PALUMRO-658566 format. One record per residue (C-alpha): x, y, z; residue in one letter. Coordinates in steps of 0.1 Angstrom, whole numbers, plus 2048, in hexadecimal, padded with zeros to 3 digits. Example, Ala and Ser with C-alpha at 12.3 -4.5 7.8 and 13.67 -1.06 7.14 Angstrom:
// residues 2
87B7D384EA8897F5847S
END
This chain:
// residues 504
D2A7B37A2MD167CE78FECF47DB79AKCDC7E577EICB87F377DGC9F7E8763IC817FF75DIC637F174ADC4980B740LC2A7F7737GC0780372DSBF97FA74FNC167FB767SC3A80876BAC537F177CRC767F4788LC8B7D5791VCAE7D87A0ICC57BB797VCE77B07A3NCFC7A2787LD15789794FD3577C783AD3175F76BDD0F76A75DGCF876777BYCDF78078AFCC77867A6MCAA79F7AAVCB07B27CAVC957CD7C9DC757D77B7EC5D7F47B5LC3D7F47A1KC2380F79BEC0280E788SC0582C770VBEC821755RC0183273ALBEC82371EGBCA82D72DQBB283F715DBCC83D6F9MBB382B6E2EBA084C6DDKBBB8616CCDBDD84E6CFGBEC8676E8FBFA86170ALBE5876722KBF5892736PBEA883758ABF886174FRC19871743VC1C885763AC16866778EC30852764TC4A86E768IC4486F78EKC4884978FTC6884977BVC77863792KC6F84C7AFMC8083079CFC9F845796KCA184F7BBKCA082A7C6LCBA8217ACCCD183D7B8DCCD8337DDSCD380E7D5SCF48137C3GCE680B7A0VD01813786TCED80E767RCC881175EICB87FF741IC9680F739AC7D802720VC5A80A715AC407F4704TC1F7F66F2AC108176FFAC2F82C6F8VC368196D8RC148236CARC128466D9AC108636C0KC228796DBNC3D85F6E1QC5A8766D9RC4F8926F1SC4887870CFC6B869709LC7C88B708DC69896728EC7387673AIC9887B731QC978A073AAC8689C75CTC9487A767CCB5877754GCAB855747ICAA84B722KC8E83371AIC9081B6FCRC6F8136ECVC6E7EE6E3LC617E36C2SC467C86C2AC5F7AE6B8EC797B96D2EC5E7B76EDEC537946E2AC777886E1VC7E794704LC5F783711VC6A763700YC8D76570FRC7E76A732GC6974B72EVC8273471BIC9E73A734NC88732752TC71716747MC786F273CDC5C6F0724IC686E5701PC4A6F16EDKC3570E6F7GC1E72B6EDVC22749703VC0676170ALC1178271AEBF479A722IC017BD727GBED7DD72DGBEE7E9709GBF77CA6F4SBF67A46F5TC147906EAKC1276C6DDIC337596D8VC377366CBYC577226CFYC626FE6CBNC836ED6D5RC8D70D6E6RC8B7216C5NC7273E6C0MC5E7366A1LC4275069FNC3576E6B3YC177866B0AC107A66C2TBEB7AE6C5LBE27D36C9PBCE7D06E9FBD57C870DGBC27C772FABC17ED731VBB77F570DTB9D7D970CLB8D7E572CTB8B80871DGB7D7FC6FBLB617E870AFB577FE727AB35805718EB1981472DDAFD7FC735GB117DC730LB137C474CKB367B9756PB31796748EB247A5727EB447B9724QB5879A72AAB4578770FAB4B7A36F6KB717A36FEIB7277D6FAEB617806D8EB7879D6CDYB9878B6D7VB8D76B6C6AB8877E6A5EBAB78D6A9QBBB76B6B0LBAD75F68EKBC377867DQBE376768AVBE774D670EC02738681WBED7336A0LBD771C68BKBF4705686EC017006AALC0C6DC6B3DBF16CB6C8PC0A6C46E4DC156E86E8VC136F670CQC05718713MC1973072AIC0A74F739GC1F76E741VC1778F751GC067A076EGBE4793766SBF076F769FC02777789RBE1785797NBCE76778BLBE775179EFBE27647BEKBBC7617BBIBBF73C7B3TBD87377D0KBBE7467E8MBA17317D9VBB37107DBHBC97187F9KBE77107E4YC0570E7FBPC2171B7E5LC257407DDDC387397BDTC2674479EVC41737786HC39715778NC16714788YBFF6FF772KBDB708770MBC16F1760PBA770474BVB8C6F3760EB9A70777EDB9E72776BFB7A72875ETB6972B780PB8174778BVB7975A76AYB5475476EDB55761791MB68781789IB5878B768KB36790778VB417A7794LB407CC795DB617DF79DLB5A7E37C2DB557BE7C7KB737B57B2KB897CB7C8KB7F7B57E6KB8B7957D6IBA87877EAKBC87847D5GBBC79E7BCLBD07BE7BBSBB87DC7BFABCB7EF7A4EBC57D378BRBA17CB795AB917DF779DBA77D075DIBAA7AC768LB897A0759PB957AC736ABB579973BABA3779746LB8C77D727ABAC77C712VBB775D723IB9574C71FKB957546F9SBB87486F5FBB4727707VB947216F3NBA572A6D2YBC47146D5IBB26F86E8GBC86F2707VBBD6E2727NBD56F473EEBEF71073EFC0F717751TC17738762FC3974875CSC46761776GC6076C75DAC5B78173EGC687A072ELC7C7AD74BRC8C78C751EC9578B72CGCA87AB731ICB979D750MCC577E73EFCD2793721NCE67A9739QCF378E750ACFA774735LCFD785712PCFE762701MCD8760707TCD47796ECVCDE75E6D3ECD273E6E4KCC0735705PCD0725723ICD470071DACCE6F4741DCB470B751VCB36F8772LCD96F7777NCDC71C76FYCC1724789SCD170D7A4LCF471C79ETCE673F7A1TCD77367C3LCF77247CFVD0B7447C7KCF175B7D6YCEE7477F6YD157457F8DD1571F7FBCD3670C7FAED377047D5ED516E77D5KD3E6D67F1HD1D6DA7DFID2B6CC7BFED396AE7D1HD196A77E4VD066A97C3VD1E6907B2ND1C6787CFLCF667B7D0SCF46737ABID0A6547B0QCF46477CCLCD464D7B9FCE163979BKCF161D7AFQCD36187C5LCBA6197A9RCB35F47ACVCA65FC7CFLC9361C7CBHC876177A7KC8263C7A1FC8064977EPC9B662773RC8668177AQC8A67B79FYCAF68179ALCA66A6793KC966A87B5ICB469A7C6LCCB6B27B3KCB76D07BEVCB86C47E2ACDD6BD7E0ACE76DE7D2MCD26F27EBLCD46DC80AHCEB6F481CDCDB715812CCC9717833GCEB71E844MCE7742838RCCD745854ICDC72F86FKCF170F871YCDC6FE88BYCBF6EB87BNCCA6FB85AHCB86DF848QC976EF852RCA2711845HCAD700824SC8A6F1821WC7B713824YC9372480DMC8F70A7F1IC6970E7F3LC6D7347F0NC8A7387D8SC887417B4TC8D71F7A4LC8A71A77EYC866FA76AGC736E7785VC4F6E078DTC3F6EA7ADHC3D6C67B8RC626C27B2EC696E17C6IC556D47E4VC656B17E2LC886C07DFAC816D67FEAC776B9813FC946A4806TCAD6C0810AC9C6C1832CCA869D838CCCD6A2831HCD66A4856KCBC68C863KC99682858EC876A2861DC656A3851IC4B6B5865NC286A5861AC176C7862YC2E6D5847DC296B7831WC036BA835AC046DE829RC106D4807YBF86B7801RBE96CA7E4GC0A6C67D2IC196A67DFIC086857EBSC0D66E808DC1F6567F1DC3A6707EBDC4566D810LC5864D809EC6865C7EBIC7467A7FFVC8266381AKC9664F801KCA366D7F0LCAA67E811GCBF66181FVCD36607FEMCDA685802LCE3681827RCFD66681EID0B67A801AD0E699817ED1E685833SD3867681BLD4569A816DD426A383BRD646B683BAD5D6C881ADD7E6B980EAD736A27F2GD83685804TD6B66B7F6ID6E66C7D0KD546527C6SD3D6367D3ID376137C6ND186027D5CD145DC7D7DCF25CF7E0ICF75AD7F1LCD959C802GCCC5B281DDCEA5CA81CSCF75E7807VD1D5E9807ID2A60B7FDMD4E60A7F3KD5E62C7F3TD7C6397DEED8E6517F5VDAB6697F4DDB666C818GDA7662839DD8165E836AD7965485ATD65673861LD50670841ED4964B845ID4064E869KD2766B861ND18658844AD1363885AMCFD64D871ACE364B856ACE3625856ACC262386AGCAF63A852ECBF627835FCB1607843RC8E615848KC8D623824SC9E607810FC9A5E9828HCC05E2825KCDC5E483DNCF75FE834LD1C5F8835ED35612829ID59607822L
END
């Protein structure tokens, strides 16, 4: 295993992430440090990075270096984006960083930055056709892709910091500033010719700190139960009231908004104005948040160099395998339980009548059903429930994550707490309870059929005869333990499927 540090010097903030690179092309973030350095502030006047901003950035990079050294980081990858790319004193700034911190920073071109943002998105989201909007401090990136191929990109020379500075005119009310920014951005979008030819079914994806802050505010407003920003879908009709509320407030009042970072309070209205202009211009009704962007693009390139040429084919499976390795689950047992679960799902389809997408939920639950053992064996199904809800899972919706967590919670017994279920009613419905119970009992049987982790039961063949389901097992060795454990689920099977269970 190798431990690397990734430093991203943006126009608004500087961020360090420390990443463990595992064998076979997997990785996990293990630490992070972020500072608001405002490197791009006041640059629009003369194009120079200001001495105070430079000094603050150097101080921050020294802290990053100290944390990397104490954490056993063997390699640091440092990049800079729009502010440094445009700075007239770029060379002296980079030389000073290298001389004082011992770190060489690579300035990304506009294209390199757009490509890394795209790779961060495409390797973590199962959206076949998308237009990505990434709002930085000093620039705004737009990337269009289809069938997992990047088709076009544009880098606009403004971001949340620069727009806030450009329109900070004396005498203007906050809402008047927001209106001017909307108008300005709309004019800039008209210059991007390919934006006029987007397919009508394209999905908008938002990337960056402003979207993360918007999610936190929305979470507080709607009492949304998940903390996961990645794959959160926001209807424009929910975005507009939040924007209308924030754009009229003065700075002191904005700082008091729950969920809004105090260090981002002054620049968030400009970022929201960009979002408002963009959704109006391309005509979407909702947009999806991505928690992955440029830094994740670098991580994928480092852990799995093939992603430089083509994206990961199966985003969900890659994400699940990463977690199985990170949680040190028994991989052969997991693989066997997944296979048996799939067999049960397919052979009992005439009873449950679930469409194929529910197989994805069962697969997530099957692969992570034992992860809770990393906390404690006893009642580990409850710990697995919590860990699935709070793990970094790519390629699944929030609803699928919640249903998979409750399904995994049933793999020892039916263990659905009414209070816990009620907490997630904004994501799932009461009708989903019967779905979870059916998926849960299938997972329980599959897990029981590999009780000794020995792969004794190779396959299952189900016959549905009258009021009974006869499961015939193909075995290699004595399967008494496995069949006895699986038959303990007969009562729950009868309640869910209204059939008696026999296992031979």
